[in-house]
N, C-alpha and C positions, 0 to 999 in steps of 0.2 A: 720887578716891582709890580707890574700889572698882574702877573700870575698870583702874587700874594694877595692883591686886592680882590681878584676873582675868587680865590679860595675863601677869603673872609666873607664875601657876599654869599657864597654857596653855603657856608656854615650857618650864616644868619638865617637863610631861607629854611634850612633843615631844622633849625631850632624853632622856627615859627610854624612849621608844618604840624597840623593836628595829628594826633595818633589815630590808629584804626578804630579804637574804642570811642574816641571823641567823634569821629566821622559817623560811626554807627549810631551814636546817641543823637547827633544832629539830624540824621536821616529819619530816625524814629520820631523825633520832635516835629519835623516837617510833615510827616504822615499824619500825626495827631492833629496838627493845625489844619491840614486839608480836610480831615474827617469832621472836625468841629465846624469848619466853614460850610461843608455840605449839610451837616445836621441843622445848622442855623438858617439854612436857605440862602446864604450869601452867594454860594456858587452851586452849580449842579454837579452830580456825580460825573457826568461826561466831561465837564470842565476840569474837575479834579484829576480824572484819568489822563486828560490831555497834558496837564501840568506835570504829572508823574512821568509821562512818556517823554516830554521835553527834557526833564531832568536826567533821565536815563540816556537820552541822546547826547546831552552835553557831557555827561560822564564818559561816554564812549569816545567822544571826540578828544577829550582831555587825555584819556589813556593812550589814544592813538598818537597824539602829539608827543607824549612822554616817551613812547616807544621809538619815535623817529629821532629823538635827540641823541647825539653821540655820547 
C-alpha cells in the first residue's frame, strides 16, 4: 500500500513539473525583467549579474541533488 501511495505522489510531481520549453520561457522572462530593472535604474548591472550567477548556482545544486537520488 505504501508503494502505491509513493507511486501516486511521484506521478503527481511529474504531472506538475514544467516542460523544458516552459522552463526556457521562464528563464527568458526573468532575464527580461532583470534587464528592465537595470534600465530603469532600480538595480545596477553588477547586481543583475550577481542575481544571474546565484540562479545558475542554485540550478547546479538542484541538478546535483537530482543526480544523487536513487
